[in-house]
Each structure stands twice: as structure tokens, then as C-alpha cells.
C-alpha positions as CSV (number, residue, x, y, z in Angstrom):
1,M,0.1,0.0,0.0
2,A,1.1,3.4,-0.8
3,D,2.2,5.8,2.0
4,A,0.0,8.9,2.9
5,Q,2.3,11.3,0.7
6,E,1.5,9.3,-2.5
7,R,-2.4,9.1,-1.9
8,L,-4.8,11.1,-3.9
9,V,-7.4,12.8,-1.2
10,A,-10.7,14.2,-2.3
11,V,-12.9,16.1,0.4
12,V,-16.8,16.1,0.8
13,S,-18.0,19.4,0.5
14,T,-20.8,20.7,2.9
15,K,-23.1,19.9,-0.2
16,G,-21.9,16.5,-0.3
17,Q,-19.7,17.3,-3.5
18,V,-16.6,15.6,-4.2
19,I,-14.1,16.7,-6.5
20,L,-12.0,13.8,-8.1
21,P,-8.2,14.3,-8.4
22,K,-7.0,15.6,-12.1
23,A,-4.7,12.8,-12.1
24,I,-7.8,10.3,-11.8
25,R,-10.0,12.1,-14.0
26,D,-7.1,12.5,-16.8
27,Q,-6.5,8.8,-16.5
28,R,-10.1,7.5,-16.8
29,H,-10.8,10.3,-19.5
30,W,-13.7,11.5,-17.5
31,A,-14.3,14.9,-18.8
32,S,-16.6,17.7,-17.1
33,G,-20.2,16.4,-17.1
34,T,-19.3,12.8,-17.2
35,R,-22.0,10.8,-15.6
36,L,-21.0,8.3,-13.1
37,V,-23.0,5.5,-11.4
38,V,-22.1,5.3,-7.7
39,E,-22.2,1.8,-5.9
40,N,-21.8,1.3,-2.3
41,T,-19.7,-1.7,-1.7
42,A,-18.1,-3.6,1.3
43,D,-14.7,-2.0,0.5
44,G,-16.1,1.6,0.0
45,V,-17.5,3.6,-2.9
46,L,-17.1,2.5,-6.5
47,L,-17.6,4.9,-9.2
48,R,-18.2,3.8,-12.9
49,P,-19.1,5.7,-16.1
50,M,-22.6,5.4,-16.6
51,P,-23.4,3.6,-20.1
52,V,-24.4,6.0,-22.9
53,F,-27.1,3.9,-23.9
54,P,-29.2,1.5,-21.8
55,P,-28.5,-2.3,-22.1
56,S,-30.6,-3.9,-24.6
57,S,-31.0,-7.3,-26.5
58,I,-31.1,-8.4,-30.0
59,K,-34.4,-9.5,-29.5
60,A,-35.6,-6.0,-28.3
61,V,-34.3,-4.1,-31.3
62,F,-34.5,-6.7,-34.2
63,G,-36.6,-5.3,-36.8
64,S,-36.3,-1.6,-35.7
65,L,-34.4,-0.3,-38.8
66,G,-36.6,-2.6,-41.2
67,Y,-35.7,-2.4,-44.7
68,K,-38.8,-2.7,-47.5
69,G,-37.3,-3.7,-50.7
70,A,-35.4,-6.3,-52.4
71,P,-32.3,-7.7,-50.6
72,L,-29.2,-6.1,-51.6
73,S,-26.1,-8.0,-52.9
74,I,-22.9,-7.6,-51.1
75,E,-21.6,-5.6,-54.1
76,D,-24.4,-3.4,-54.0
77,M,-23.7,-2.9,-50.2
78,H,-20.1,-2.4,-51.0
79,A,-20.8,0.0,-53.6
80,A,-23.4,2.2,-51.4
81,I,-20.4,2.3,-48.7
82,V,-18.0,3.6,-51.2
83,V,-20.4,6.2,-52.5
84,E,-21.1,7.4,-48.7
85,A,-17.0,7.4,-47.9
86,K,-16.8,9.6,-50.8
87,R,-19.5,12.0,-49.6
88,R,-18.4,12.1,-46.5
89,A,-14.7,12.7,-47.5
90,R,-16.0,15.8,-49.4
91,D,-17.8,17.3,-46.1
């Protein structure tokens, strides 16, 4: 275990706010506004970044982007990707 001089310290304010040390925020790539899930564990408090999207399953989203029309061949899909890539390269 590191000695007291090497430890990073955060203080709880009167409003219950904690400022995480910059070294931790930088290491975790937690920018201002990052939402964190707070979990109380037997060892202390665990902070994890909140997922951007809620968990889902294939069954829940299957068909949500339905395609109406004849199936495309692999060659047609590749051609469409090339067209879109060229369009984005111009923007």
C-alpha cells in the first residue's frame, strides 16, 4: 500500500460534493459532465461511467430499422459504402 504522501485525496463539501483529483479524471478520460454510477460496496464507494445507452438485447431491437425492398447483394452494399465514404470525404 502506498504511504500517505502518495495517496490522492478528495474532500466531501458541505453540499456532499466530491472533486476527483485531476490525475484520476485524466487517467479515466472523465471530462466535465461525465455521469458516474455510484455503487456502495463492502470495500467503499465504486464510481463507474454511466453507459451512454441503456442495456438492450437483440430481441428488443430486432427489426427496428426495417428495410423494405429487395435484398441487396454484397456488391451492392459495398458500392453504397464507397459512395457514402466519398460523400463524407468531401464534407
